[in-house]
PAGUDO-79415 format. One record per residue (C-alpha): x, y, z; residue number from 1. Coordinates in steps of 0.5 Angstrom, whole numbers, plus 500, padded with zeros to 3 digits. Example, Ala and Ser with C-alpha at 12.3 -4.5 7.8 and 13.67 -1.06 7.14 Angstrom:
REM residues 2
(lumvex (525; 491; 516); 1)
(lumvex (527; 498; 514); 2)
REM end
This chain:
REM residues 689
(lumvex (453; 330; 182); 1)
(lumvex (449; 324; 186); 2)
(lumvex (449; 317; 183); 3)
(lumvex (443; 314; 181); 4)
(lumvex (441; 307; 184); 5)
(lumvex (443; 304; 178); 6)
(lumvex (450; 307; 178); 7)
(lumvex (451; 305; 185); 8)
(lumvex (449; 298; 184); 9)
(lumvex (453; 298; 178); 10)
(lumvex (459; 300; 182); 11)
(lumvex (457; 294; 187); 12)
(lumvex (457; 289; 181); 13)
(lumvex (464; 291; 178); 14)
(lumvex (467; 291; 185); 15)
(lumvex (464; 284; 186); 16)
(lumvex (467; 281; 180); 17)
(lumvex (474; 285; 180); 18)
(lumvex (474; 281; 187); 19)
(lumvex (472; 275; 183); 20)
(lumvex (478; 276; 178); 21)
(lumvex (483; 276; 184); 22)
(lumvex (481; 269; 186); 23)
(lumvex (480; 266; 180); 24)
(lumvex (486; 262; 181); 25)
(lumvex (483; 258; 186); 26)
(lumvex (479; 253; 181); 27)
(lumvex (486; 251; 178); 28)
(lumvex (489; 250; 184); 29)
(lumvex (483; 246; 187); 30)
(lumvex (484; 241; 180); 31)
(lumvex (491; 240; 181); 32)
(lumvex (492; 239; 188); 33)
(lumvex (486; 235; 190); 34)
(lumvex (485; 238; 196); 35)
(lumvex (478; 240; 199); 36)
(lumvex (474; 246; 197); 37)
(lumvex (472; 248; 204); 38)
(lumvex (476; 249; 210); 39)
(lumvex (473; 248; 217); 40)
(lumvex (480; 247; 220); 41)
(lumvex (487; 247; 217); 42)
(lumvex (493; 244; 220); 43)
(lumvex (499; 243; 216); 44)
(lumvex (505; 241; 218); 45)
(lumvex (512; 244; 214); 46)
(lumvex (517; 238; 213); 47)
(lumvex (522; 244; 213); 48)
(lumvex (521; 247; 220); 49)
(lumvex (517; 242; 223); 50)
(lumvex (512; 247; 226); 51)
(lumvex (504; 247; 225); 52)
(lumvex (500; 252; 222); 53)
(lumvex (493; 252; 224); 54)
(lumvex (488; 256; 221); 55)
(lumvex (482; 258; 225); 56)
(lumvex (475; 255; 224); 57)
(lumvex (470; 259; 220); 58)
(lumvex (465; 262; 224); 59)
(lumvex (458; 260; 225); 60)
(lumvex (452; 264; 226); 61)
(lumvex (445; 262; 228); 62)
(lumvex (442; 270; 228); 63)
(lumvex (441; 269; 220); 64)
(lumvex (435; 263; 220); 65)
(lumvex (436; 260; 227); 66)
(lumvex (440; 254; 224); 67)
(lumvex (447; 253; 225); 68)
(lumvex (450; 256; 219); 69)
(lumvex (458; 258; 217); 70)
(lumvex (458; 266; 216); 71)
(lumvex (461; 265; 210); 72)
(lumvex (456; 261; 207); 73)
(lumvex (450; 266; 209); 74)
(lumvex (446; 270; 204); 75)
(lumvex (447; 276; 209); 76)
(lumvex (452; 281; 212); 77)
(lumvex (455; 278; 218); 78)
(lumvex (461; 279; 222); 79)
(lumvex (463; 275; 228); 80)
(lumvex (468; 277; 234); 81)
(lumvex (471; 271; 237); 82)
(lumvex (474; 270; 243); 83)
(lumvex (481; 270; 240); 84)
(lumvex (480; 277; 237); 85)
(lumvex (477; 280; 244); 86)
(lumvex (483; 278; 247); 87)
(lumvex (487; 281; 242); 88)
(lumvex (484; 287; 243); 89)
(lumvex (484; 287; 250); 90)
(lumvex (477; 290; 249); 91)
(lumvex (474; 294; 255); 92)
(lumvex (468; 297; 252); 93)
(lumvex (463; 296; 246); 94)
(lumvex (468; 301; 242); 95)
(lumvex (474; 297; 242); 96)
(lumvex (470; 291; 240); 97)
(lumvex (466; 294; 234); 98)
(lumvex (472; 298; 232); 99)
(lumvex (473; 297; 224); 100)
(lumvex (467; 293; 223); 101)
(lumvex (464; 295; 216); 102)
(lumvex (457; 299; 217); 103)
(lumvex (458; 299; 224); 104)
(lumvex (460; 305; 229); 105)
(lumvex (459; 308; 236); 106)
(lumvex (454; 313; 238); 107)
(lumvex (455; 317; 245); 108)
(lumvex (463; 318; 245); 109)
(lumvex (468; 314; 249); 110)
(lumvex (464; 314; 256); 111)
(lumvex (463; 306; 256); 112)
(lumvex (456; 306; 259); 113)
(lumvex (453; 311; 254); 114)
(lumvex (455; 308; 248); 115)
(lumvex (450; 305; 243); 116)
(lumvex (451; 302; 236); 117)
(lumvex (450; 305; 230); 118)
(lumvex (449; 299; 224); 119)
(lumvex (448; 302; 217); 120)
(lumvex (446; 309; 220); 121)
(lumvex (441; 306; 225); 122)
(lumvex (441; 306; 232); 123)
(lumvex (437; 306; 239); 124)
(lumvex (431; 301; 239); 125)
(lumvex (433; 300; 231); 126)
(lumvex (438; 295; 233); 127)
(lumvex (436; 289; 237); 128)
(lumvex (441; 287; 243); 129)
(lumvex (441; 280; 246); 130)
(lumvex (445; 277; 251); 131)
(lumvex (445; 270; 251); 132)
(lumvex (438; 270; 248); 133)
(lumvex (435; 275; 252); 134)
(lumvex (433; 282; 249); 135)
(lumvex (437; 288; 252); 136)
(lumvex (431; 293; 251); 137)
(lumvex (434; 299; 255); 138)
(lumvex (434; 305; 251); 139)
(lumvex (433; 313; 254); 140)
(lumvex (436; 319; 251); 141)
(lumvex (443; 321; 253); 142)
(lumvex (444; 315; 258); 143)
(lumvex (446; 309; 254); 144)
(lumvex (444; 302; 253); 145)
(lumvex (450; 297; 254); 146)
(lumvex (452; 295; 261); 147)
(lumvex (456; 289; 260); 148)
(lumvex (463; 285; 262); 149)
(lumvex (467; 284; 256); 150)
(lumvex (471; 279; 260); 151)
(lumvex (466; 274; 260); 152)
(lumvex (464; 274; 253); 153)
(lumvex (466; 268; 248); 154)
(lumvex (463; 272; 242); 155)
(lumvex (460; 278; 239); 156)
(lumvex (456; 277; 233); 157)
(lumvex (453; 283; 229); 158)
(lumvex (448; 282; 223); 159)
(lumvex (447; 288; 219); 160)
(lumvex (440; 289; 215); 161)
(lumvex (433; 288; 217); 162)
(lumvex (432; 282; 221); 163)
(lumvex (425; 283; 224); 164)
(lumvex (422; 276; 221); 165)
(lumvex (427; 272; 226); 166)
(lumvex (428; 278; 231); 167)
(lumvex (422; 282; 232); 168)
(lumvex (421; 289; 233); 169)
(lumvex (427; 294; 232); 170)
(lumvex (431; 290; 228); 171)
(lumvex (431; 295; 222); 172)
(lumvex (439; 296; 223); 173)
(lumvex (441; 289; 225); 174)
(lumvex (442; 285; 231); 175)
(lumvex (448; 285; 236); 176)
(lumvex (448; 278; 240); 177)
(lumvex (453; 277; 245); 178)
(lumvex (454; 270; 248); 179)
(lumvex (458; 269; 254); 180)
(lumvex (463; 263; 256); 181)
(lumvex (461; 257; 260); 182)
(lumvex (465; 252; 263); 183)
(lumvex (466; 248; 257); 184)
(lumvex (470; 253; 254); 185)
(lumvex (475; 254; 259); 186)
(lumvex (476; 246; 261); 187)
(lumvex (482; 243; 258); 188)
(lumvex (480; 235; 255); 189)
(lumvex (480; 231; 261); 190)
(lumvex (480; 237; 266); 191)
(lumvex (474; 237; 271); 192)
(lumvex (476; 243; 276); 193)
(lumvex (480; 249; 274); 194)
(lumvex (480; 257; 275); 195)
(lumvex (483; 263; 271); 196)
(lumvex (486; 269; 274); 197)
(lumvex (487; 275; 270); 198)
(lumvex (489; 282; 271); 199)
(lumvex (490; 288; 266); 200)
(lumvex (492; 295; 266); 201)
(lumvex (491; 301; 261); 202)
(lumvex (496; 307; 261); 203)
(lumvex (491; 312; 258); 204)
(lumvex (487; 312; 264); 205)
(lumvex (491; 308; 269); 206)
(lumvex (485; 303; 269); 207)
(lumvex (486; 296; 272); 208)
(lumvex (482; 290; 271); 209)
(lumvex (482; 284; 275); 210)
(lumvex (478; 278; 273); 211)
(lumvex (477; 271; 277); 212)
(lumvex (473; 265; 274); 213)
(lumvex (472; 258; 277); 214)
(lumvex (469; 253; 273); 215)
(lumvex (468; 245; 273); 216)
(lumvex (464; 239; 272); 217)
(lumvex (461; 237; 279); 218)
(lumvex (459; 231; 275); 219)
(lumvex (459; 227; 268); 220)
(lumvex (453; 231; 266); 221)
(lumvex (453; 238; 269); 222)
(lumvex (458; 244; 269); 223)
(lumvex (459; 250; 273); 224)
(lumvex (462; 257; 272); 225)
(lumvex (463; 263; 277); 226)
(lumvex (466; 269; 275); 227)
(lumvex (467; 276; 278); 228)
(lumvex (470; 282; 275); 229)
(lumvex (472; 289; 277); 230)
(lumvex (475; 295; 273); 231)
(lumvex (477; 302; 276); 232)
(lumvex (479; 307; 271); 233)
(lumvex (481; 315; 272); 234)
(lumvex (480; 320; 267); 235)
(lumvex (483; 319; 260); 236)
(lumvex (488; 323; 256); 237)
(lumvex (486; 325; 249); 238)
(lumvex (491; 326; 244); 239)
(lumvex (493; 333; 246); 240)
(lumvex (495; 331; 253); 241)
(lumvex (488; 334; 256); 242)
(lumvex (484; 330; 261); 243)
(lumvex (477; 329; 259); 244)
(lumvex (473; 330; 265); 245)
(lumvex (468; 325; 268); 246)
(lumvex (471; 320; 264); 247)
(lumvex (473; 315; 270); 248)
(lumvex (469; 309; 271); 249)
(lumvex (468; 304; 277); 250)
(lumvex (464; 297; 275); 251)
(lumvex (464; 290; 278); 252)
(lumvex (460; 284; 275); 253)
(lumvex (458; 278; 277); 254)
(lumvex (456; 272; 273); 255)
(lumvex (454; 265; 275); 256)
(lumvex (453; 260; 269); 257)
(lumvex (451; 252; 269); 258)
(lumvex (449; 247; 265); 259)
(lumvex (446; 240; 266); 260)
(lumvex (446; 235; 260); 261)
(lumvex (439; 231; 261); 262)
(lumvex (441; 226; 256); 263)
(lumvex (445; 226; 249); 264)
(lumvex (440; 230; 246); 265)
(lumvex (438; 235; 251); 266)
(lumvex (441; 241; 255); 267)
(lumvex (439; 245; 260); 268)
(lumvex (442; 252; 262); 269)
(lumvex (442; 258; 267); 270)
(lumvex (445; 264; 267); 271)
(lumvex (445; 270; 272); 272)
(lumvex (449; 276; 271); 273)
(lumvex (449; 282; 276); 274)
(lumvex (453; 289; 273); 275)
(lumvex (454; 295; 278); 276)
(lumvex (457; 301; 276); 277)
(lumvex (458; 308; 280); 278)
(lumvex (461; 314; 277); 279)
(lumvex (460; 322; 277); 280)
(lumvex (459; 325; 270); 281)
(lumvex (454; 330; 266); 282)
(lumvex (447; 328; 266); 283)
(lumvex (448; 328; 258); 284)
(lumvex (454; 324; 258); 285)
(lumvex (454; 322; 251); 286)
(lumvex (456; 329; 249); 287)
(lumvex (462; 334; 250); 288)
(lumvex (458; 339; 252); 289)
(lumvex (460; 344; 258); 290)
(lumvex (456; 343; 265); 291)
(lumvex (450; 348; 265); 292)
(lumvex (443; 348; 268); 293)
(lumvex (441; 343; 263); 294)
(lumvex (447; 339; 263); 295)
(lumvex (449; 338; 270); 296)
(lumvex (453; 334; 274); 297)
(lumvex (450; 327; 277); 298)
(lumvex (453; 321; 281); 299)
(lumvex (450; 316; 277); 300)
(lumvex (449; 308; 279); 301)
(lumvex (448; 303; 273); 302)
(lumvex (445; 297; 275); 303)
(lumvex (443; 291; 271); 304)
(lumvex (441; 284; 273); 305)
(lumvex (439; 278; 268); 306)
(lumvex (437; 271; 268); 307)
(lumvex (436; 267; 262); 308)
(lumvex (434; 259; 263); 309)
(lumvex (435; 256; 256); 310)
(lumvex (433; 249; 254); 311)
(lumvex (436; 246; 247); 312)
(lumvex (434; 239; 244); 313)
(lumvex (438; 236; 238); 314)
(lumvex (439; 229; 236); 315)
(lumvex (442; 228; 229); 316)
(lumvex (438; 222; 228); 317)
(lumvex (431; 226; 229); 318)
(lumvex (429; 230; 223); 319)
(lumvex (423; 233; 226); 320)
(lumvex (425; 236; 233); 321)
(lumvex (431; 241; 233); 322)
(lumvex (429; 246; 239); 323)
(lumvex (431; 252; 243); 324)
(lumvex (427; 255; 248); 325)
(lumvex (429; 261; 253); 326)
(lumvex (426; 264; 258); 327)
(lumvex (429; 271; 261); 328)
(lumvex (428; 277; 265); 329)
(lumvex (432; 283; 266); 330)
(lumvex (432; 289; 270); 331)
(lumvex (436; 295; 269); 332)
(lumvex (436; 301; 274); 333)
(lumvex (439; 308; 272); 334)
(lumvex (440; 312; 279); 335)
(lumvex (442; 319; 279); 336)
(lumvex (443; 324; 284); 337)
(lumvex (444; 331; 282); 338)
(lumvex (451; 334; 286); 339)
(lumvex (449; 341; 287); 340)
(lumvex (442; 339; 291); 341)
(lumvex (441; 332; 291); 342)
(lumvex (435; 331; 287); 343)
(lumvex (434; 324; 286); 344)
(lumvex (432; 321; 279); 345)
(lumvex (431; 314; 278); 346)
(lumvex (429; 310; 271); 347)
(lumvex (427; 303; 271); 348)
(lumvex (426; 298; 266); 349)
(lumvex (424; 291; 267); 350)
(lumvex (423; 286; 261); 351)
(lumvex (421; 279; 261); 352)
(lumvex (420; 274; 255); 353)
(lumvex (420; 267; 252); 354)
(lumvex (423; 266; 246); 355)
(lumvex (423; 259; 242); 356)
(lumvex (423; 255; 236); 357)
(lumvex (424; 249; 232); 358)
(lumvex (427; 246; 226); 359)
(lumvex (424; 240; 222); 360)
(lumvex (428; 237; 216); 361)
(lumvex (425; 234; 210); 362)
(lumvex (427; 230; 204); 363)
(lumvex (424; 233; 198); 364)
(lumvex (425; 228; 192); 365)
(lumvex (433; 228; 194); 366)
(lumvex (433; 236; 196); 367)
(lumvex (434; 238; 203); 368)
(lumvex (428; 243; 206); 369)
(lumvex (429; 246; 213); 370)
(lumvex (422; 249; 216); 371)
(lumvex (423; 253; 222); 372)
(lumvex (417; 255; 226); 373)
(lumvex (418; 260; 232); 374)
(lumvex (415; 265; 237); 375)
(lumvex (416; 270; 242); 376)
(lumvex (413; 274; 247); 377)
(lumvex (416; 279; 252); 378)
(lumvex (413; 285; 256); 379)
(lumvex (417; 292; 258); 380)
(lumvex (415; 295; 264); 381)
(lumvex (418; 302; 265); 382)
(lumvex (418; 307; 271); 383)
(lumvex (421; 314; 272); 384)
(lumvex (421; 317; 279); 385)
(lumvex (424; 324; 281); 386)
(lumvex (425; 325; 289); 387)
(lumvex (420; 319; 289); 388)
(lumvex (414; 322; 285); 389)
(lumvex (412; 320; 278); 390)
(lumvex (414; 325; 272); 391)
(lumvex (412; 324; 265); 392)
(lumvex (418; 328; 262); 393)
(lumvex (423; 323; 266); 394)
(lumvex (421; 316; 264); 395)
(lumvex (414; 316; 263); 396)
(lumvex (411; 310; 267); 397)
(lumvex (409; 305; 261); 398)
(lumvex (408; 298; 259); 399)
(lumvex (409; 295; 252); 400)
(lumvex (407; 288; 251); 401)
(lumvex (409; 284; 244); 402)
(lumvex (408; 277; 241); 403)
(lumvex (410; 274; 235); 404)
(lumvex (410; 268; 231); 405)
(lumvex (414; 266; 225); 406)
(lumvex (415; 261; 220); 407)
(lumvex (422; 260; 216); 408)
(lumvex (423; 255; 210); 409)
(lumvex (430; 254; 207); 410)
(lumvex (431; 249; 201); 411)
(lumvex (436; 247; 197); 412)
(lumvex (433; 247; 190); 413)
(lumvex (440; 244; 187); 414)
(lumvex (447; 243; 189); 415)
(lumvex (448; 250; 188); 416)
(lumvex (442; 254; 189); 417)
(lumvex (439; 255; 196); 418)
(lumvex (433; 259; 197); 419)
(lumvex (430; 262; 204); 420)
(lumvex (423; 265; 205); 421)
(lumvex (419; 266; 211); 422)
(lumvex (414; 271; 214); 423)
(lumvex (413; 273; 221); 424)
(lumvex (407; 276; 225); 425)
(lumvex (407; 281; 231); 426)
(lumvex (402; 285; 235); 427)
(lumvex (404; 290; 240); 428)
(lumvex (400; 294; 245); 429)
(lumvex (403; 300; 249); 430)
(lumvex (400; 304; 255); 431)
(lumvex (402; 309; 260); 432)
(lumvex (398; 312; 266); 433)
(lumvex (394; 318; 264); 434)
(lumvex (395; 317; 256); 435)
(lumvex (391; 314; 250); 436)
(lumvex (393; 306; 249); 437)
(lumvex (396; 304; 242); 438)
(lumvex (395; 297; 239); 439)
(lumvex (397; 295; 232); 440)
(lumvex (400; 289; 228); 441)
(lumvex (406; 288; 223); 442)
(lumvex (407; 283; 218); 443)
(lumvex (415; 282; 216); 444)
(lumvex (416; 277; 210); 445)
(lumvex (423; 276; 208); 446)
(lumvex (426; 272; 202); 447)
(lumvex (433; 270; 200); 448)
(lumvex (437; 266; 194); 449)
(lumvex (444; 264; 193); 450)
(lumvex (447; 261; 188); 451)
(lumvex (454; 258; 188); 452)
(lumvex (457; 259; 181); 453)
(lumvex (464; 256; 183); 454)
(lumvex (467; 252; 189); 455)
(lumvex (469; 259; 191); 456)
(lumvex (464; 264; 189); 457)
(lumvex (457; 265; 191); 458)
(lumvex (453; 271; 189); 459)
(lumvex (446; 272; 193); 460)
(lumvex (440; 277; 193); 461)
(lumvex (436; 278; 199); 462)
(lumvex (429; 282; 201); 463)
(lumvex (427; 283; 208); 464)
(lumvex (422; 288; 211); 465)
(lumvex (422; 290; 218); 466)
(lumvex (418; 294; 223); 467)
(lumvex (419; 298; 230); 468)
(lumvex (414; 299; 235); 469)
(lumvex (415; 307; 237); 470)
(lumvex (419; 307; 244); 471)
(lumvex (415; 308; 250); 472)
(lumvex (419; 315; 251); 473)
(lumvex (418; 317; 244); 474)
(lumvex (410; 316; 245); 475)
(lumvex (409; 318; 252); 476)
(lumvex (414; 323; 254); 477)
(lumvex (411; 330; 256); 478)
(lumvex (413; 336; 261); 479)
(lumvex (420; 340; 262); 480)
(lumvex (426; 338; 257); 481)
(lumvex (430; 344; 258); 482)
(lumvex (429; 351; 260); 483)
(lumvex (424; 354; 255); 484)
(lumvex (423; 347; 252); 485)
(lumvex (418; 342; 254); 486)
(lumvex (417; 335; 251); 487)
(lumvex (410; 334; 248); 488)
(lumvex (407; 327; 248); 489)
(lumvex (405; 324; 241); 490)
(lumvex (400; 317; 242); 491)
(lumvex (399; 318; 234); 492)
(lumvex (406; 315; 232); 493)
(lumvex (406; 310; 227); 494)
(lumvex (411; 304; 227); 495)
(lumvex (417; 305; 223); 496)
(lumvex (417; 300; 217); 497)
(lumvex (423; 298; 213); 498)
(lumvex (424; 295; 206); 499)
(lumvex (431; 292; 205); 500)
(lumvex (434; 290; 198); 501)
(lumvex (441; 287; 199); 502)
(lumvex (446; 284; 193); 503)
(lumvex (452; 281; 195); 504)
(lumvex (457; 276; 194); 505)
(lumvex (461; 271; 198); 506)
(lumvex (468; 268; 197); 507)
(lumvex (471; 262; 200); 508)
(lumvex (478; 260; 197); 509)
(lumvex (482; 255; 200); 510)
(lumvex (489; 253; 198); 511)
(lumvex (489; 260; 194); 512)
(lumvex (497; 262; 195); 513)
(lumvex (500; 256; 199); 514)
(lumvex (498; 250; 201); 515)
(lumvex (493; 250; 207); 516)
(lumvex (491; 258; 207); 517)
(lumvex (484; 260; 207); 518)
(lumvex (481; 267; 204); 519)
(lumvex (474; 269; 206); 520)
(lumvex (470; 275; 203); 521)
(lumvex (463; 278; 203); 522)
(lumvex (461; 284; 199); 523)
(lumvex (455; 287; 199); 524)
(lumvex (450; 293; 196); 525)
(lumvex (444; 295; 200); 526)
(lumvex (438; 299; 200); 527)
(lumvex (434; 301; 206); 528)
(lumvex (427; 304; 205); 529)
(lumvex (424; 306; 211); 530)
(lumvex (417; 309; 212); 531)
(lumvex (414; 313; 218); 532)
(lumvex (421; 314; 220); 533)
(lumvex (421; 317; 227); 534)
(lumvex (425; 323; 229); 535)
(lumvex (425; 327; 235); 536)
(lumvex (424; 335; 233); 537)
(lumvex (425; 341; 236); 538)
(lumvex (431; 339; 241); 539)
(lumvex (435; 345; 240); 540)
(lumvex (435; 352; 244); 541)
(lumvex (430; 357; 241); 542)
(lumvex (425; 352; 240); 543)
(lumvex (419; 351; 245); 544)
(lumvex (417; 344; 244); 545)
(lumvex (421; 337; 243); 546)
(lumvex (416; 332; 240); 547)
(lumvex (417; 325; 236); 548)
(lumvex (414; 325; 229); 549)
(lumvex (414; 321; 223); 550)
(lumvex (418; 322; 217); 551)
(lumvex (414; 320; 211); 552)
(lumvex (420; 316; 208); 553)
(lumvex (427; 316; 209); 554)
(lumvex (432; 312; 205); 555)
(lumvex (439; 309; 207); 556)
(lumvex (444; 305; 202); 557)
(lumvex (451; 303; 202); 558)
(lumvex (457; 299; 200); 559)
(lumvex (460; 294; 205); 560)
(lumvex (466; 289; 204); 561)
(lumvex (470; 285; 209); 562)
(lumvex (476; 280; 207); 563)
(lumvex (480; 276; 211); 564)
(lumvex (486; 272; 209); 565)
(lumvex (490; 267; 214); 566)
(lumvex (496; 262; 212); 567)
(lumvex (496; 260; 220); 568)
(lumvex (503; 264; 220); 569)
(lumvex (501; 270; 216); 570)
(lumvex (494; 273; 217); 571)
(lumvex (491; 280; 215); 572)
(lumvex (484; 283; 214); 573)
(lumvex (480; 289; 210); 574)
(lumvex (474; 292; 212); 575)
(lumvex (470; 298; 208); 576)
(lumvex (464; 301; 208); 577)
(lumvex (460; 307; 205); 578)
(lumvex (453; 309; 207); 579)
(lumvex (449; 315; 205); 580)
(lumvex (442; 317; 208); 581)
(lumvex (437; 322; 207); 582)
(lumvex (429; 324; 208); 583)
(lumvex (427; 323; 201); 584)
(lumvex (421; 328; 201); 585)
(lumvex (426; 334; 203); 586)
(lumvex (433; 331; 201); 587)
(lumvex (435; 333; 208); 588)
(lumvex (441; 328; 211); 589)
(lumvex (439; 323; 216); 590)
(lumvex (443; 323; 223); 591)
(lumvex (447; 318; 225); 592)
(lumvex (450; 316; 218); 593)
(lumvex (457; 315; 219); 594)
(lumvex (463; 317; 215); 595)
(lumvex (466; 313; 210); 596)
(lumvex (472; 308; 213); 597)
(lumvex (477; 303; 211); 598)
(lumvex (480; 298; 216); 599)
(lumvex (486; 294; 216); 600)
(lumvex (489; 289; 220); 601)
(lumvex (495; 284; 219); 602)
(lumvex (500; 280; 223); 603)
(lumvex (505; 274; 224); 604)
(lumvex (505; 268; 228); 605)
(lumvex (512; 266; 231); 606)
(lumvex (509; 258; 232); 607)
(lumvex (515; 256; 235); 608)
(lumvex (515; 261; 241); 609)
(lumvex (507; 262; 241); 610)
(lumvex (508; 269; 239); 611)
(lumvex (503; 273; 235); 612)
(lumvex (505; 280; 233); 613)
(lumvex (501; 285; 229); 614)
(lumvex (497; 291; 228); 615)
(lumvex (491; 295; 226); 616)
(lumvex (489; 301; 222); 617)
(lumvex (483; 305; 222); 618)
(lumvex (482; 310; 217); 619)
(lumvex (476; 315; 217); 620)
(lumvex (474; 320; 212); 621)
(lumvex (471; 327; 214); 622)
(lumvex (464; 327; 216); 623)
(lumvex (460; 332; 211); 624)
(lumvex (453; 329; 211); 625)
(lumvex (450; 331; 217); 626)
(lumvex (443; 333; 220); 627)
(lumvex (445; 339; 224); 628)
(lumvex (452; 342; 227); 629)
(lumvex (459; 342; 224); 630)
(lumvex (463; 337; 220); 631)
(lumvex (467; 332; 223); 632)
(lumvex (474; 332; 221); 633)
(lumvex (477; 325; 218); 634)
(lumvex (482; 321; 222); 635)
(lumvex (487; 315; 222); 636)
(lumvex (489; 311; 228); 637)
(lumvex (494; 306; 228); 638)
(lumvex (495; 300; 233); 639)
(lumvex (500; 295; 235); 640)
(lumvex (499; 288; 239); 641)
(lumvex (503; 282; 241); 642)
(lumvex (500; 276; 245); 643)
(lumvex (504; 270; 248); 644)
(lumvex (502; 263; 249); 645)
(lumvex (507; 262; 255); 646)
(lumvex (504; 255; 256); 647)
(lumvex (511; 252; 254); 648)
(lumvex (515; 256; 259); 649)
(lumvex (509; 257; 265); 650)
(lumvex (504; 252; 264); 651)
(lumvex (497; 256; 264); 652)
(lumvex (500; 263; 262); 653)
(lumvex (498; 268; 257); 654)
(lumvex (500; 275; 256); 655)
(lumvex (497; 280; 251); 656)
(lumvex (500; 287; 250); 657)
(lumvex (498; 293; 245); 658)
(lumvex (499; 300; 244); 659)
(lumvex (492; 303; 241); 660)
(lumvex (493; 310; 237); 661)
(lumvex (500; 309; 237); 662)
(lumvex (501; 316; 234); 663)
(lumvex (497; 319; 240); 664)
(lumvex (492; 323; 235); 665)
(lumvex (487; 328; 237); 666)
(lumvex (480; 326; 234); 667)
(lumvex (473; 326; 235); 668)
(lumvex (468; 321; 232); 669)
(lumvex (462; 326; 232); 670)
(lumvex (460; 333; 233); 671)
(lumvex (460; 336; 240); 672)
(lumvex (463; 330; 242); 673)
(lumvex (469; 328; 247); 674)
(lumvex (475; 327; 244); 675)
(lumvex (477; 320; 244); 676)
(lumvex (483; 317; 248); 677)
(lumvex (490; 318; 246); 678)
(lumvex (496; 313; 246); 679)
(lumvex (494; 307; 250); 680)
(lumvex (499; 302; 252); 681)
(lumvex (495; 296; 255); 682)
(lumvex (497; 290; 258); 683)
(lumvex (494; 284; 261); 684)
(lumvex (496; 277; 263); 685)
(lumvex (492; 271; 265); 686)
(lumvex (493; 264; 269); 687)
(lumvex (489; 258; 268); 688)
(lumvex (490; 253; 274); 689)
REM end
């Protein structure tokens, strides 16, 4: 029997206070040892062993409100994968990075260039993707939208929940923000010039990854980094030993990133990236469907070129100006030639944009108020060609311009109570050759309140609205789709609108079980009501037309939890999520709602030897609530990993090794999808000079 909303909320509340009971010893511990209650960095020296245990910094987010805020203090569901975790996972694609994160799954299967994130049951244009602040807006059926090099990433931040107030159109499900490294991240203190060489190997597809970086400070106020990566893989083996066809890959990525410190308060940065990928794969590579007249074999080249010019002004003595400005451009080209006859399909998306914000800080009768005012304008221009001729069914020639302005206020009402309130106005204009243009606007308010009940417990409540303008392809695609079925344009599509409530609690406890340890946890229940949800209908054999239509109302709700514990020597984590979604008018299941899952991780650091040893478990329940197709069996995968900082033996050397899916389990993550990689031994070594 289905639970009522009240019952689900009660379950979330009970879970929250059950977790609170587990950490109640914190207050007593704090009162007896006199240690601070907030740990940014902990370094404790053991008198018995003489070793130093270091607990990592609390991650910082700016996605929530454009202010630098500790993730554990933010009244929102945010996860950050930092550089250390990226190295530990030896990530080669988006799935490696996000696996095990609560409320997050991957759509598109194991082929890296067609993977798309699903956040709280929403994917595609409902998730905003930013790379160093630039919007990455490419989204076309079956083709994927992530074209990136994991080797240059410094961090990946995932904001789960409606975020249009700060991020604009598309942020119904959330935001993924990728930040790349710069020279300052790699240079040692006092070093002005350096280089790093890295080589990695994966057994499941005999993949070889090589990366070279050179970086330095040409002068006291400038820094520069140059990076080149090449990865080449073969077809991988699934758990049953079968080669999965057309999963080989070959990409090269180059990045140039520089910065100029104009003065102590101002910094100018420039990032230029070029990604190129060549491989042979089916025209609908996000499924495991057999080759056919509608899923033919193509030689595909994916190219993405981006440039971001950024400016930052921050002076701790100036309460009026704390400003950021990004000007960006990105071009994504998907070029496919059908193997059978050479038919040539081209899809190009150009995005140019300007995004800026400023925060002013005020003292209101002893209370801190931060007022952030910002805005963004960007334009997407797309075109599709078949043998050089424009075709509306492939990727209709269209243009969308969006501008938005917002104000957000963060006020510390008391020492324990913080409130945030903001609102954003956006206007969008869509047009296509031979089609009716469309203009509309949207207002996206948000509100949150958090209260620190104790030094270690902070409940919060938030409400946010979000919107998504119809994608150009959703609105204007027309003509041939597959034999017997045609696309039908729908210029009357309304924008999607989401209203999301979230109730959560943050837990932050230091010196819980031993001196210098750190416990962090975030638990949340959310309810997302979406009006005019856009759904593609008729894309099945037996139907004569495929058309995007508005579903009057859909609901998605769920529970998430994420916990970490670290003593500097022993570390561990747990993540879990349970999400449900349906068309509230018909009761039908929504597509892309993930299965229930639990992820575990843990390890031990041998401080004297610079060695870290650990493992991960990803436990996923059977997926039964599906919109169409067959149920997907549950699965469990287990990984082990080891890293060695060999600096004491060989200065500059770091080695990472691991075995993913160590039990060689054969499984799929979606109906009709490819089987995932089987047992995979990965090893990489990097040398800094």
